[in-house]
C-alpha positions as CSV (number, residue, x, y, z in Angstrom):
1,M,185.2,-21.7,185.5
2,P,188.3,-19.7,186.0
3,L,190.3,-20.8,189.0
4,T,190.1,-18.4,192.1
5,I,193.5,-18.1,193.5
6,D,193.8,-17.5,197.3
7,C,196.7,-15.1,197.8
8,A,198.1,-14.4,201.1
9,E,197.9,-10.7,202.1
10,D,201.6,-10.2,202.8
11,G,204.6,-8.5,201.2
12,G,202.9,-5.2,200.5
13,A,202.4,-3.3,197.3
14,I,204.9,-3.5,194.4
15,E,205.7,-1.3,191.5
16,L,204.9,-2.2,187.9
17,A,208.7,-2.2,187.2
18,E,209.3,-4.8,189.8
19,L,206.7,-7.1,188.4
20,V,208.1,-6.7,184.9
21,E,211.6,-7.4,186.0
22,S,210.6,-10.7,187.8
23,L,208.5,-11.7,184.8
24,D,211.3,-11.1,182.4
25,R,213.5,-13.3,184.4
26,D,211.3,-16.3,185.1
27,F,208.0,-16.2,183.2
28,D,207.1,-19.3,181.1
29,P,203.9,-18.9,179.2
30,R,203.8,-22.6,178.3
31,D,203.3,-23.7,181.8
32,E,199.7,-22.9,183.2
33,A,200.8,-24.0,186.6
34,A,203.7,-21.6,186.7
35,L,201.2,-19.0,185.7
36,V,199.4,-19.6,189.0
37,Q,202.5,-18.9,190.8
38,W,202.4,-15.3,189.6
39,A,199.0,-14.6,191.2
40,P,200.5,-13.2,194.4
41,A,202.7,-10.7,192.5
42,L,199.7,-9.6,190.5
43,R,197.8,-9.1,193.7
44,R,200.6,-7.1,195.1
45,L,200.5,-4.8,192.0
46,A,196.8,-4.5,192.5
47,C,197.5,-3.3,196.1
48,N,199.5,-0.3,194.6
49,R,196.8,2.3,194.5
50,R,199.0,4.9,192.8
51,F,200.6,3.4,189.8
52,L,197.9,3.3,187.4
53,G,196.8,7.0,188.0
54,D,200.5,8.1,187.7
55,L,200.8,6.2,184.5
56,V,197.6,7.7,183.1
57,I,198.7,11.2,184.0
58,E,202.1,10.7,182.3
59,E,200.4,9.4,179.1
60,L,198.2,12.4,179.1
61,K,201.2,14.8,179.4
62,Q,202.7,13.1,176.3
63,H,199.4,13.2,174.4
64,C,199.1,9.4,174.8
65,F,202.1,8.8,172.7
66,G,203.1,5.6,174.4
67,Q,199.7,4.1,174.0
68,S,199.3,5.2,170.4
69,R,202.6,3.7,169.5
70,S,202.2,0.3,171.0
71,N,198.7,-0.4,172.2
72,Q,196.7,-2.5,169.6
73,Y,193.7,-2.8,171.8
74,S,190.6,-0.6,172.0
75,A,190.2,2.5,174.2
76,Q,189.0,0.1,177.0
77,V,192.6,-1.1,177.5
78,I,195.6,0.6,178.8
79,L,198.8,-1.4,177.9
80,L,201.0,-1.5,180.9
81,H,203.8,-3.5,179.5
82,G,204.0,-5.0,176.0
83,A,207.6,-5.1,175.2
84,S,208.2,-8.9,176.1
85,K,207.6,-11.7,173.6
86,N,205.9,-14.2,176.0
87,Y,203.6,-12.1,178.1
88,L,202.0,-8.6,178.3
89,I,200.4,-6.7,181.2
90,R,197.3,-4.5,180.7
91,A,194.5,-2.7,182.6
92,N,190.9,-3.0,181.5
93,F,188.2,-0.5,182.2
94,W,184.6,-1.8,182.7
95,P,181.9,1.0,182.7
96,A,178.5,0.6,184.4
97,D,175.6,0.5,182.2
98,T,174.6,4.0,183.4
99,D,178.0,5.5,182.5
100,S,178.0,7.8,179.5
101,V,180.6,5.9,177.6
102,F,178.3,2.9,177.7
103,T,175.1,4.7,176.9
104,N,177.0,6.3,173.8
105,S,178.8,3.2,172.6
106,G,176.7,0.4,173.8
107,A,177.7,-3.0,175.2
108,K,179.7,-4.5,172.3
109,P,182.9,-2.6,172.7
110,F,183.2,-3.9,176.2
111,F,182.4,-7.5,175.2
112,Y,179.4,-7.4,177.5
113,G,176.8,-10.1,176.7
114,L,179.1,-11.8,174.2
115,P,180.0,-15.3,175.5
116,H,183.5,-16.3,174.5
117,D,186.5,-18.3,175.4
118,H,190.2,-17.4,175.0
119,N,193.1,-18.9,173.0
120,F,195.6,-17.9,175.8
121,S,195.5,-18.3,179.5
122,F,195.8,-15.2,181.7
123,L,195.7,-14.0,185.2
124,T,193.2,-11.2,186.2
125,A,192.9,-9.2,189.4
126,G,190.2,-6.8,190.5
127,Y,191.8,-3.4,190.9
128,L,189.1,-0.8,191.4
129,G,185.4,-0.9,191.9
130,P,182.9,-3.7,192.6
131,G,184.1,-5.5,189.2
132,Y,182.3,-6.9,186.4
133,W,180.0,-10.0,186.6
134,S,180.3,-13.0,184.5
135,D,178.2,-16.2,183.8
136,Y,180.8,-18.9,183.6
137,Y,180.8,-22.0,181.5
138,E,183.2,-24.8,180.5
139,Y,183.5,-26.8,177.3
140,D,185.7,-29.4,175.7
141,Y,187.7,-27.5,172.9
142,E,189.1,-30.7,171.5
143,D,185.6,-31.9,170.7
144,V,184.8,-28.8,168.6
145,L,185.5,-28.6,165.0
146,G,185.1,-24.8,165.0
147,Y,182.6,-23.6,162.5
148,P,179.6,-21.1,162.9
149,G,176.5,-23.0,163.9
150,E,178.2,-25.9,165.5
151,T,176.6,-27.4,168.5
152,V,178.8,-27.3,171.6
153,D,178.3,-28.8,175.1
154,L,178.5,-25.6,177.2
155,R,178.2,-26.5,180.8
156,F,177.1,-23.6,183.2
157,V,179.1,-23.3,186.4
158,E,178.2,-20.1,188.2
159,R,177.7,-16.3,188.1
160,S,180.4,-14.4,190.0
161,Q,182.0,-10.9,190.3
162,L,185.6,-9.9,190.0
163,S,185.9,-7.9,193.1
164,A,188.8,-5.8,194.2
165,G,191.8,-7.9,195.2
166,K,190.3,-11.2,193.8
167,V,192.7,-13.1,191.5
168,M,191.6,-15.5,189.0
169,L,193.2,-17.7,186.3
170,Y,191.3,-18.0,183.0
171,R,192.4,-21.3,181.3
172,K,192.6,-21.1,177.5
173,H,190.2,-23.3,175.5
174,L,188.4,-24.3,178.5
175,D,186.7,-21.3,180.4
176,V,183.8,-19.5,178.6
177,H,182.3,-16.3,180.1
178,S,179.6,-13.9,179.3
179,Q,180.4,-10.6,181.0
180,L,178.0,-8.2,182.5
181,P,178.4,-4.6,183.6
182,P,179.5,-3.7,187.1
183,E,177.4,-1.6,189.4
184,S,179.9,1.2,188.9
185,L,183.2,1.8,186.9
186,S,185.7,-1.0,187.6
187,V,189.2,-1.8,186.6
188,S,191.0,-5.1,186.3
189,L,194.6,-5.9,185.8
190,N,195.8,-8.9,183.5
191,I,199.0,-10.9,182.9
192,L,198.5,-12.6,179.5
193,A,200.6,-15.5,178.4
194,M,201.6,-14.7,174.8
195,S,202.9,-16.9,171.9
196,P,203.5,-16.5,168.2
197,A,201.0,-19.3,167.6
198,L,198.1,-17.3,169.0
199,E,197.1,-16.1,165.6
200,F,196.3,-19.6,164.5
201,Q,194.6,-20.8,167.7
202,E,190.9,-20.2,167.6
203,Q,189.0,-18.1,170.0
204,Y,185.3,-18.6,169.6
205,S,182.1,-16.7,170.4
206,F,178.9,-18.6,171.4
207,D,175.2,-18.3,171.5
208,L,174.0,-19.6,174.9
209,D,170.4,-20.2,173.9
210,S,171.3,-22.6,171.1
211,S,174.6,-23.7,172.6
212,T,176.4,-23.1,169.3
213,V,179.5,-21.5,167.9
214,T,178.8,-18.1,166.4
215,G,182.1,-17.1,165.1
216,F,185.8,-16.3,165.6
217,V,186.8,-13.5,168.1
218,N,190.4,-13.4,167.2
219,R,191.1,-11.9,163.7
220,S,194.1,-12.3,161.5
221,G,195.6,-9.9,159.1
222,L,197.0,-12.8,157.2
223,E,193.5,-13.7,155.9
224,T,193.2,-10.3,154.2
225,L,196.7,-10.7,152.8
226,I,195.9,-14.1,151.3
227,R,192.8,-12.6,149.6
228,L,194.7,-9.6,148.2
229,A,197.4,-12.0,146.9
230,G,194.8,-14.0,145.0
231,T,193.2,-10.7,143.6
232,F,196.3,-8.7,142.7
233,G,199.2,-11.2,142.7
234,G,198.8,-12.6,139.2
235,G,200.4,-16.0,138.5
236,N,202.6,-15.8,141.7
237,G,199.6,-14.9,143.8
238,A,197.6,-17.8,142.4
239,D,200.5,-20.2,143.3
240,L,200.8,-18.7,146.7
241,I,197.1,-19.1,147.6
242,D,197.1,-22.6,146.3
243,H,200.0,-23.4,148.5
244,V,198.3,-21.8,151.5
245,A,195.0,-23.7,150.7
246,R,196.8,-27.0,150.7
247,R,199.7,-26.8,153.0
248,H,199.2,-24.2,155.8
249,P,199.3,-25.8,159.2
250,S,196.1,-23.9,160.2
251,D,192.7,-25.2,159.0
252,R,191.4,-21.6,159.1
253,M,194.2,-20.2,157.0
254,R,193.8,-23.1,154.6
255,F,190.1,-22.0,154.3
256,A,191.3,-18.5,153.7
257,G,193.2,-19.9,150.8
258,W,190.3,-21.7,149.4
259,R,188.2,-18.6,149.8
260,A,190.8,-16.6,147.7
261,K,190.8,-19.4,145.1
262,A,187.0,-19.2,144.9
263,A,187.0,-15.5,144.5
264,Q,189.1,-15.9,141.4
265,A,186.6,-18.5,139.9
266,P,185.1,-17.3,136.5
267,D,181.4,-18.0,137.5
268,V,179.2,-19.0,140.4
269,D,179.1,-22.7,139.6
270,S,183.0,-22.7,139.4
271,R,183.1,-20.9,142.8
272,I,180.8,-23.6,144.3
273,A,183.1,-26.2,142.8
274,V,186.1,-24.9,144.5
275,Y,184.3,-25.0,147.9
276,E,183.1,-28.6,147.3
277,E,186.7,-29.6,146.6
278,A,187.7,-28.0,149.8
279,A,184.9,-29.7,151.6
280,R,186.2,-33.2,150.7
281,S,189.2,-32.5,152.9
282,S,189.9,-34.7,155.9
283,D,190.5,-31.7,158.0
284,G,187.4,-31.2,160.2
285,Q,187.2,-27.5,160.5
286,L,188.2,-26.8,156.8
287,S,185.7,-29.2,155.6
288,A,182.9,-27.8,157.7
289,L,183.6,-24.2,156.7
290,A,183.9,-25.1,153.1
291,R,180.5,-27.0,153.2
292,S,178.9,-24.0,154.8
293,E,180.2,-21.5,152.3
294,A,179.3,-23.7,149.4
295,A,175.6,-23.9,150.7
296,R,175.6,-20.0,151.2
297,V,176.9,-19.4,147.7
298,R,174.3,-22.0,146.2
299,E,171.6,-20.2,148.2
300,C,172.6,-16.8,146.8
301,R,173.2,-18.1,143.3
302,P,170.1,-16.4,141.7
303,W,171.2,-13.0,143.1
304,L,174.9,-13.6,142.1
305,I,174.0,-14.3,138.5
306,G,171.9,-11.1,138.3
307,G,168.3,-12.1,139.3
308,G,166.5,-12.7,142.5
309,T,166.6,-10.8,145.7
310,A,169.7,-10.0,147.7
311,C,170.8,-12.6,150.3
């Protein structure tokens, strides 16, 4: 489970700008041990009971211009600092299941009941309220090919709560949690280690009952662009998606290339043949995804050729 970090209660509260200045000077996202060293600084920010309210008021005065311009997260998140290339700071709001935003929107927008890992390491601190609960698990990322339906050895560790002042380190590709609503509205603060490679490092969701991968949490706009290149790019587009399918360093992006190639196949059998070719790859994730898609198209063949029921 995430590491709980014991931070000495000294030094007093700091301002957000002080934390940003220190991180800009010394932060190294590649070093997980170094990330632990920033836990006391995050806790000191969490001791500042004024800064988040002040920031929210300023955003409201400006009709949320700053958040609209740079915050790519959902309304659950306030981006506190996102101008640096190797980290960002955010505040997350966690409603109780009795709050109107939960009863109107449901659990999904807040990731409640969606077991998942992370493709980045991050520090989190309880800032306000009792804090969300989590059922924590661990797994071996290197043993997973990464395709929906794959069995994974998820090892339950414990259920615990991110209470105010508590600081934890979530370790990428190791810690899995299924979050549960707090008893009342809560807020957490995060320092996230960022990297340009994040788009190509998988973040999975899981089914706890079957202990299987259910899909990918992280989405990539590149997958859509690859599909569009194959559909509208003519000869150049065909060359591009073939290059992606065979040469891209990410298995998942190579599969996106093969999907784009399959979409341009003249008939259903040709589409299946494209996936079967991809399935012969020695790359585990690509091969597994292609086998699964070939089986799905084969199953839906009667409907795709104009007969049978939809699948």
